[in-house]
N, C-alpha and C positions, 0 to 999 in steps of 0.2 A: 556453473553458470559462467558464461564468457561474454564480456562487453567489448565491442569494437567501437571506438570513438574516433571520428575523423576531424580533420582540421586542415590548415594550410601551412606550408613552410614559408620562409621569408621572401621567396620569389613568387608566392601566390599559387604554388602547385599543391594539389590535394594530397594529403598524407594521412596515415593512421597515427594518432597521438596516444591512444591507449588501447591495449589489447590484453585483457585479463579479467579476473573475477570482479564482482561488485566491490566498490571501495569500502563500503560499510554494511554491516548487518546487525540485527538485534533480535533477540527472542527465539533463537533457533530451537530451544528446548520445547517450544509449543508450536513450531512451524517457522515463523520468522519473517522479517521485512528485509529485503535485499535491495539497497539503493543502486540504481543504474545511472540516473542523471537528474539534475535539478536546475531550474532557472529561477531568477529573481526579478524578472521584468526589465532588467537593464540590458543594454547592448552587449552582445557577445563578441569577444575578440577571438576569431577562429585561428589565430596564430599563437595563442597562449597554450600552455600545457597544463593548465589548472584542471584538476579533476573535480568537477562541480558536484559530484556525489560524495566527496570525501569531507563531510561535515557532520555535525550532530544530527542524529536521526530524529526528526519530528514527524508527526502524523501528517500534518497539512503543509502545503507550500506557503512561502511568504506572500505578502501582498503582491498581486500581479504576477506571481510565479507559478511554476509547475513542478511536479515530482513524477518521475518515471521509475517504477519499482516492480520487482517480483514480490509476491507474498505467498507464503505457504501456511496452510492451516492443517494441523494434525487432528486426528479424530479425538473427541473428548473421551477420556477414560471412563469406563463403566463405574457406577457407584460413587462418584465424587459428589459430596453434598453441595447444594446450591450456594450455601454461604461461602464455601471454599472457592467455587467458581466466581462468585461476585468479587471476593477479595483478590483473586488472581487477575481478573479483568481490570479491576480498579488500579492495581499495581502496574499492569502492562500499559494501560493508557497513560498513567502518570509518567512512566518512563520515557514516553515519546511526546511529552508536553501536551497531552490531550485529555486530561482528566475532566476539563470543563465541557468536552463534547459528549459526555455520557449524560444525556438529558432525561432519558426514561429507559431504565433497564428492566422494567417489569416483565417484559416478554423474554428477554435473554440478557445475560450479564455483559455481553459484548456489544449491545446496541449503542450506537453513537450517531451523531449528526454533525457534519462539518459544512463550512461555507465553501464547498467545492463542487465542481462538475467532475465526475470520475468516469473514465472509459475503462472498463474492466473486461478481461477475457479469461474464461476458465480454460487453462491449458490441459490439465489432467485432474481427475478425481471426481468426487461425488459431493456436490455442494448445494445447499439451499440458501437462498437470499431471503432473510426475514425482514419484513417491514411491520409497521404498527398494525395494519389491518390486512395485509396480504403476505403471501410467501410463494416462492417459485423455486422449483428444483431445476438445477442447471446441468447440462451435459457438456463435455469438453467441446470447446470452440464456440459456445454460446457467449454472447456479448451483452453486457449490461451498461446502460448509461444511467449512472446514479446521480440524481439531481438534488443534492443537499437534503435527502430524506433521512430520518432515523432508521438505521438498518444494522444488521449483523449478518455474518457469514457462518454457516454451520456445516461442518464436515459430517456427512452421513455414512461414509465408508469406513473401511478398515485401513486404508492407506492415506498418506498425506495428499492433500489437494494443492495444486500449484496454479496461481492466478498471476496475471500481469495487469498493471494499472497505470494509467496516466491521470494524475490529479491536477486540476486547474483551479487556482484561486478564483472565486466568483462572488459577485454581489447577488444574493438571492432575495427574492420577494416572497 
């Protein structure tokens, strides 16, 4: 994965400030989150060389902020007991500061609900989006606008699935 981040030099000319892989990643053993860029709702100085993705990986953006990331979901291994999946999901969510987002995992261990609007595109793979009462199978290039609902992503295939997401902190009713 390659990120190209632009900015301005001291004379106001546009330049490339970062050209390389994501600054941080976590959970590669089960797929992983790969941070591309984050905002915190404050003014952005386009002349700085700060890598806004080079910080602790948290599931949700800060107040008034955004997150832009790849996430990969590996297929669930056959025969893993539900209790093991629940424990693994609980540990994974806790590691990104999101244990409190697991409000009802009765349908799937990875179900979670955040106060965000998420724009998600399936780039490759075979994924089902699970909701409390519905589910939908996605094909590559399908787009989901996830509006703060309890949900999980399930890989139905034999290969890792790759998605890209923009998460926007939101006040939901």
